[in-house]
N, C-alpha and C positions, 0 to 999 in steps of 0.2 A: 471485479476482483482486484484487490490491491496487491502490490508486490509481496507484502508480508504474508498474504494468504497463499501465495504460490511459491513458497520458499523451496529451493531445489535441494537435491541430495548433498551437493557440495557444502551446504551450510554446516553440516556436522563434522567436517574434516578439519584437522589441525591446520594452523596457518602455514606451516612449512610445506604441507602437501599442496596447498593452494599455490604456493610458489612454484612447485614442480609442475603444476597444471598450466603454468604460463604467466603467472604474475611476477613482476619484478620483486627481487628480494627485499628492497627497501620501500615497498609500497606502504603508505600510511594506513592506519587502521580504518579510516573512513573509506579508503579505496578497497580494502579487504572486505568491508561490509557490503559495498556495492557489488563486488565480485561474488560474494556469498549469495546475494539475492538474485544475481543475473546469470550465473554460469550454466544454467540448464534451461532450454527453451520451455516456456510455460504453455499450458494448454489453451488459455484464454487471454493471452497477452494482446494488448491493443496494437494497431499498426505503429503508433507513435513509440511505444515501448520497444517493439522489435527493431525499429530503425535505430533508436538510441543505443540499444544493447549491441547491435551489429557494429556500429561505429566504435563503441567503447572497447569491445574485445579485439577488434582489428587493430586499434591503436596501441593496445598493450601486447600485441603479437600472439594472442591466443586464437589462432585462426580456425581451429576445429570448432570451438564454441561459437565463434562469430559466424561460421558457416551454418550452424544449427539455427541461429536466429534469422539469418538471411533466407534460408530455405523455408522457414515458416512464413516469412514475409512474401516470398514468391508464391507460396501455396494459396495466398489470399486472392490471387488472380486480379489484382488491381489493374484498372485501365491505365494506360500511360499518362493521361491527363490527371487521373486521380493520384498517381504517384508524385507528379509534380506538385500538386496541391498539398500532399502530405509533407513533402520536403520543405516547401516554401512557407507552410503555415506553422512549422515547428521552429525551435530555436537552434536547429542543427544544420542549417543550410551550408554555412561556411565549412563546418567540420565534415559534412557529407561530401562536399566537392573536393576536399583535401584527402579524404579517406578512400574513396572509390578507386582512384588510380593506383593507390598503394595496394589495395586488395587485389586488383587485377594482375599484379606482378607476383602473386603468391599461388603456388600450385593448388593449395587447399581451397582457395577462394576464386581462382581464375574464372571458371565457368559461371558461377553464380554472380560474381561481381560484374562480369561481362554482360550478363542479362540485366542487372540493375542499371548499369551505365546506359545500355542501349535503350531500355524502356524509359528512363528519365529523359534522355535526349529526344526520343520519339515523342514523348508527351509535350515537351516544349515546342517541338515543331508542329505537332497537331494543333496545339492551341494557337500558335501564330498563323497557321494556314487556314484556320476556320473562316469561311466567307463572311460571317457576321463580325468576327474580330477584325478582319481586313477592312470591312465597311466602316466600323467604328474608328479604326486607326486612321483611315483617310479623312474622316470627319475631324479628327484632332488636328489635322494640318491647317485647318481654318481658325484654330483657337489661339491660345496663349503660346508664348515662346516655349514654355515647359511642355505644353501639350504637343506642339509641333515636333520637338525633339523626341518625345516619347513615341509619338505616332510614327515618325520616320524610322526609329530604331526597330520598332516592331514590324514594320513593313519590309525592312531589310532582311529580318529574320525569315519572313514569309517568302521572300525571293520571288521566283517565277510564279508561284501560286497567286501572287497579288496582281499580276500583270493584266488580267481581264478588266478588273475594276480600275486599275491605275490608268490604262489606256483610255477607257471610257471617260474618266475624269479629266484626263489631259485634253481630249478632243472636245470637251464640253465648253463651248464658247460663252455660255451664260454665266460662268463663274471664273473669270480670268485670274483672280487671286489664287483660288484653289489650284487652277491649272498650272500656274507658275510654281507652286509648292510641289505639286505632283511631278512636274518636269525634273526638279532637283532630285526627288526620290528615285525616279526611273534611271537617271544618269548614275546615281550612286549604286544601283543594282549591278552595273557593269555587264558582264557576259550573260547574266540571267535575263537581261532585257532584250538582247539582240534578236534571237530567233522568234520570239513572239511578235516583235515589232515588224521584222521583215516579212513574216508570214502574212501579216495584215496588209502590207503595202499594195499588192496588186488589185485588191478589191475595195480600196478606199476611194473616196472622191478625190479629184485633183487637188482641191484645197487641203484636204486632210493628208494626202500624200506629201505635199510640200512640208507640212508641219512635222510629220513623222520623219521624213528624210533629214530635216534640220536637227531633229532630236537625235537620230541615229549618228549623225556626224559628231555629236558630243560624247558618244560612248566609244572609247578608244579600242575597238576590237575589229580586226579586219574580216571577221566572219561575215559581216554584212556586205562586203564589197561585191560578191557575185550577184546578190539580189538588187543592189543599187545599179550595177551595170546593166542588168536585165531590164529594169524599169526605165533606165535612161534610153535604151534602144527601142523600147516598146511604146513609150509615151509620145504624144504629139503636142503636149502642153509644154511650152518653152520654160516657164518658171520651174516646173517639176524637173525637166531635163537639166536645167542649170543647177538646181539644188542637188541633184544626184551627182553631177560632175564635181561640184565643190566638195561634197561629202567624200567622194571617192579619193580625191586629191588629198584631203585632210587626213584620211585614214591610211594614206601611203600607197594608194593604187594609181593606175594610169587613168587620167580623167576622160580620155576618149580613145576610141579604136580598140577597146578591150576585147579579148577573145572570151566571150561570156561562157561558151560551152566549156572551154578550158578552165575557167575560174570555178565553175560548178564541179567539174571533175576533180580539181585540186582539193576543194573543200570536202567532197565525198571521200577522197582518199584519206584526209585527216580524220574524218569520222570513222572510216574503216579501221584505221590504226588506233582508234580509241584514245585520242589525245586527251590528256587530263583537263585541259582548258575547255574542252567541249563536253565535259560531264558536269552537269549542274549539281547533282546530289551524290557526290562520291560516298560510297559505302552504304547507300540506301538501296532498297529493293526495287524502287520504281523511279523512272524519269518521266518527263512530260513531252508528248508530241502535240504540235499545235496546228489548228486550222482556224479559218476566219469566215464568218458569215456576216454580211452587212446588216442583217436584221438583228442578230443577237450578239455580235462582237466576237472577241477571241474565245475559242473553245479549246480546252485542254483535254487530253486523253492520256491516262496513265498507261505506261508500258513497262514491262519488266526490264530491269537494267541490262541483263545479259544479251538482250536482243535490240536494245535501243539504238546503239551506234550503227548496227546493220540496217535498221529501218531508215535512219537518216541518210546513210550512204546510198541506199537504194533509191530513196526519193530524189536526192541530188544528182545521182548518176543518170536517173531516168530523165531529168530535166536537161542534162547535158546531151543525152542522146536525142531528145526532142529537137534541140537546136542543131545538132550535127549527128545524124543517124549513122554515117559511115565512119565510126570511130571504134575499132576493135578493142582498144584499151579501156574505154569507158564501158563497153559491153562486158568485158572480162571483169571489171570492177563490180558491175551490177550482179553478174553471175556469182562471183566470189562472195559478195555480201549475202546473196540469197542462200547459198550453201551454208555460210556461217550462221545465218538466222536459224536454219534447221538444226545445225549441230549444237548451237548454244541454247536453244529454246528449252526452258524447264519442262520436265515431263508433265504432260497433260495440259500445258498452258495453251490457251487460245489467243493467239496474237491478234490484237485489234487491227493491225495494218495488213494482215494476211489471213483473211477469213477462210473457213473450211470450204472446199470445193474448188479453190484456185489451184492451178497446176503446180506441181512440186518443182524444186530447183533443178533436178536432173532433166526435166522436160526442156527447160530453157537452155541448159548447158549443152545438151545434145543438139537441139535445134540451132544453136549458135555456131556449131561446126568445130572441127579439130583445132583450127588455129586459136580460137578463143579458149578452148579447153587447155591447150598448151600454155597459154598466158596465165590461166587460173592456176595451173600446176606450178609455173615459175614463181608466181606470187606466194603460193603455199610453201614452197621450198625455201624461199628467201626469208620467210617469217617463221620457219620451223613449225608450221601449222600442220601437224600430222593428219588430223581428221579431214581437213580440206584437201590435202594432197591425195588422199585415198579417193575422195569423191571425184576429183579432177581426173584421175587415172581411169576411173570407171567410165566417165564420160568420153574420154579420148578413145578408149578401147571400143566404144560403140560407133565412133564416127571416123576414126583415122585408119588408114591401111597402108601397107608397104612403107615406102620411104618417108611418108608424111609423119610417121611415128618418131623418126629421129632427125627430121629436117630442122634446120635453123629457123627459129621463130623469134623475131624481134631481138636477134643477137644472142640467143641462148637455145639450148636443146634440153628442155625440162625433163622429158621422159628418160633421157640418158642420165641426167643428173640424179634422177630418183633412184637409180641402181645403187648409188653410194650414199643415199640418204640414211641417217642413223636410226632407222626404225624398220624392223623386219617386215611388217605388213606392207609398207610402202615399197620396199625392195621386192617382195614377192609379187605384188600387184603389177609393178612396172615390168618385171621379168616375164610374167605371164602374158602381158599385153604385147611385148616385143616378140616372144616366141610364137604367139598366134599369127603374127604377120609373115612367118616363114621367109625371112630376108634371104636374098640371093647374092647380095654384095656386103662385104664387111663394113662396119661403121664403128666409130669411136665408142668403146665400151661394150662391144658385142661379146668380147671374151668373158664378161661377167655374168651373162644371162644364164647359161647352163649351170655353173656352180651355185648360183642363187636358188635355182629350181631344185637342185640336188639337196641343198641344205634344208629346203622346205620339207623334203621327204624324210630327211634324216634327223633333224634336231630343231624343228620349228617351235616346239613348245618349251624349249629351255630358256628361262629368263635369267639374265645376267645383270649383276649389280657391281658397281665399284664404290669403295668406301675410302674417303680421305679423313684421317684421324691423326691427332697429335702424338698418340702413343699406341703401342700394340695392345695394351689392355682394353682401351676404348674400342679399338678395331675388332678385337675378338668378341666383345659383348654385342656389337652391332652385327657382326657376321653371324653369330649364333641366331640372332633374331631373324635375319634375312633368310638364312637356310631353313628355319622353321616355316618361313613363308614360301619355300620351294624355289628360292633364288640360288643360282650358282654365283659365288662371290669371288671377285678378282683378288689377287694377293694384296697384302698390306702396303699402304703408301702414305707418306706424310703430306704429299702434294700431288697435283695432277701430272707433273713431269715424271715423277716416280711411277705413276700408274700408266704412263703412255705405252710402254712395251706390251703390257697385258691387254690394253685396249686395242692395240694394233692386231693382236693375235685372236681377238674375239670377233665373231661374225657381226654381233650387234651388242650394244650396252643399253639396257632398258631402264636403268636407274643409277643416279649418282647420289651418294649420301655424304654430306659434310657433317661430321660428328665432333662436337666440342671444339671446333676451330675457333680461334679468337674472333671476336665480332668484327674487328677492322679488316680481317683477312677474308671474310666470307664474300663480300661483293667482288673482290678481285678473283676469287676462285670461281664464282658464278660467271663472271665475264670471260675467264679463261675457258671454262667449259663451253660456253656459247661460241667461242672462237675456234674450237677444236672440231674439225669436220666429223670425226668418228663419233662424237658424243654431243654435237651441237643441239640436237633436238631431244636429248634425254631429259626426263623429269629430274628435278633436284630436290631432295629432302634435306633441309637444314635442321639439325638438332643443336639448339643453341642453349647456352647458359642463361640463367634467369636474368642476369644484368644486361644482356644484349638482346634478349628475346623480343621485347616490345618494339624496339627501334627497327630490328630486322623484319619483323612481321609487318609493320607499317610500310616499310620500303618495298616489300614484294607482294602486298595484299592484292594487287590487281594483275599479277603475273600468274596465269594458271599453270605454268610449267614449274613454278617454285612454291614449295610449302615450307613454312617455318613452325617448328614445335619446340617446346622445352625438352631438353634432354632428360629431365627428371621424371617425365611422364611414364606411366605404366606401359609395358611392352604392347599390350593389346590396343591401347590408345594410339601409340605410334604406328603400329601395323595397320590399323584402320585408316589412319591419315595417309600412309604410303599407298594403300590400295586406292583411296579416293584420288590422290594425286595422279597416279598412273591412269586411272579411268578418265580423268579430266584432260590430261595432257596428250595421251596417245591412244585412247580408246580401250585401255585396260590390258591386262595380260592375255596372251593367247590361251583360251581354254581348250580342253581336249577336243571338243567338236570342231572348233575353228582350226586347230592344228591339223586335224584329220582332213578337213575340207581342203586346206592348202596343199596337203600331201597328195591327195587324190587329183586335184587340178594340175599340180606340177607333174605328177606321173603321166597324166594324159598328154600334157604338153611335150614332155620328153619322149614319149612313145611316138607322137606325131612327127617329131624331129627325126627320130631314129628311122621310122618307116620311110620318110621322104629322103633320107640320106643327106640332110641339110649339111652343106660344107661350111657354112658361116657359123652356125650354132652347133658345134660338134658335141654330140651326146657323150663321146668318150671322155670329155672333161668331167663328167659326173661319176666316173667309175668308182672312185674311192668311197664317196658318200653312199652310192647305191649298194656297194658290197656291205658296208656297215649296216645299212638299213635292212638288207636282206636277212641279217641275223637278228634284227629287232622286231620287224613287222610280222604280222600273222595273217592267215586267211587270204582273201582275194587280193589285198594290197601286196602281200608278199609275192604272189604270182605275177602281178603287174610289174613289180620290180624285176623279177626274173625275165619277163618278156623283153624289157629294155636291155638288160645285161646280155641277153642272147643275141642282140643286134650290135653289140660292141665287140669289135675284132681284137680283143686283147686276151692273152693267156690267163691273166688273173681273173678276168670276168668269167671265162669258161670253167676255170678251176673252182671259183666260188660257187657256181651253179651246181657242179658235181658234188662238192662237199656238202652243200645244203641238201641235195637230194639224198645223199647217204645218211645224213643226220635225221632226215624225216622218215615217215613210214606211211604205208597205205596209199590212199588216193593222192596225198600231197607229194609223196615220193615219185609217183608215176608222173604227175604233172611237171615236177621239177626236172625229171629225167627227159621228158619231151622237150623242155626248154633247152637243156644241154644238147640234145640231139639237133635242134634247130641251129644252135651255135656251131656245132661241128659241121653241119651241112653247108653253112654259109662260109665258114672261115677255115675248115679243116680241123683236125684234132690238135688240141693244144694241151691235152690232159697228160698227167704224169703216169709212170708205170703202176703206181699203187692204185690209181683209178681203174686201170685196165684189169688188174686182178680183182678189184671189187665188182666190176661189171661182169666178168666171167663167172665169178662165184654166184652172183645174183641170177644170172641166166640159168645156172645149173641147179640152184637150190631155192630160189625165191618163189613166192606165190606167182600164179600165172600172169596177172596184170603187171607186176613188177618185172618179172622175167621177160615178158614181151617188150616192155619199154626198154629194158637193158639190152635186149637183142637188137632193137632198132638203133640204139645208140652205137653199139658195136659195129653194126653195118655202116652207119654214117661216118664212122672213123676211118673206114677203108684202109685197114692196117695191112702191111705187107706180110707179116707173120700171122696168117689167118688163125685166130684163136677158136673159131667155130668148128674146125675139122676135128680136134680131139673130142669135142662135145658130141659130134655126130657119131664118131667111132665108139665112144663110151655108150651112147644110147643104143647103137647097133649090137654091141656086145651083150647088153642087158636083155635086148629083145630076143637074141638067139638062144638064151638059156631056157 
């Protein structure tokens, strides 16, 4: 079908209306004719037509119409390589590559243009990484100068994926000319070549080892040094040893006497920190893990990017432990990596390096002992890694006891530091672990434990957000959205310094929002947040203007604690992004069930402390919060709170119990009266005259169960002016009538 046969509705509109629809006022008539023919997606348009029309309408700023064509193109479900063929076989390639970045900056086209860009790039990569293409490109290295240049460029695009065939060709002594060309290509791959090469080293022949070591020496990345030092110490072949030592010296390492275990640990640490230079395919879903078999050569295994660095860190830390088993820091690094592997693993993903049936990370963490658990926790707190901190505390709680919970470990006391960590779950978990130990001597931070437990009972589900905005109008708009998401929002502030007093008064801040702050100021704000102890681990949502959005998003795309979105997006979209950010960075908001669980566990811990009369962790420090919770909670939890208040020897505690009893009725009043009686028996009466009057009236007029409970309370008060005598006389007078 020709374009004339699929003429859209816009064709009947006057030219001035077409201008309103997005065409420039001075558009020549030929342009208007094209717009008339293309302004409505056609039912049977060819992929070539859809691509051209998307490009055309994007370039004339008619983004809604452009989105229609692009949506139709997406619905064709072209394979990535088919899309590449479509672009490259048309006369639109240059215009396409100019237009797509522009489209990605527009709200109307951002999502669709992002799909187009990603699919196109994926198609180019898939074509370059195809084994048959790699084979053909290696063959080009033996041809003409033009062929060698073309083959080399295509192999560079294939990167690590070309290494199995490149290494085989390099080691083929039957074709020295090709081997020489391949050597140049491998060196040009840089960091992409290092791990495949050093993975092969231990299982190559001595002759091949020397060849590969000399090749590695020309790839200027120190990543290879631990492997070269390992081979140098293990080999008995002098030429290989000498080659290793020359390579190490050339790459900046110590040529002899190296601490190989320490080198592996250091490299494992770099992988654990997810250094950019150790990520071959930034922004892609998969990375490559390597193994080597002398019969088949290099073998690649695709692994999801979120767990790749952990897999490499575990592999390297394990080798370090193999060389030096008595190294708690390397063991803690391995355990931390294993926990992170579980935390970061996509739902339902089967990790090729950690098959089903193998023990989970907690098994190894607990078996490693409390000292290693404390090291893992210290690592988590330093990195603001909230999920890891919680796992570490869970392990410590199972293995540590008494003073080992707050003992100095490698120059730090991680569990005590966790009490002030800016995440309520971590605070609750650490306070529960310390309370369970029933300490009998004071320690630094012991005064924080009971108030944290009390806050878990009183306000654990309350999420708090701080907003930094250039003006009050922007602040109020963001505040309204957050309050609809059930956040409590701190007062308006133009910067973090203005927000500091409110942060100090809040038990925890669960989210910081930067709203329409100028692009240059955002990195400074994020750095300041990370350097402020009370909010250092808080997720940060950056709502950016369109002109700074792309640069900020690229800058923070690998930081799971920072999300960048355009401020012009719909509220529902921003709210969804905030929820995802909190889920990724801190495990999500406390839901009702989780808050209730923490409240029950904290109540049990406070009760145990109260029953034992612990003098280090004094339950009296929880009185204010428990009194507030007594008026909020219901059912069994309310009675548990009353049980603790009955063990606190303060007049306000006993008064709160009595007031709660009189505000209740039936069985609950009776139970609360019994708690008040228990308090009076332990500490004597601290009730006010109004309470005595209420008790006497209840004895005289209340139902039997309530009257009996009130009578027991009156007796426990042991008052000098015995109020029961008039009641007896009144009863006797009635009986004599």
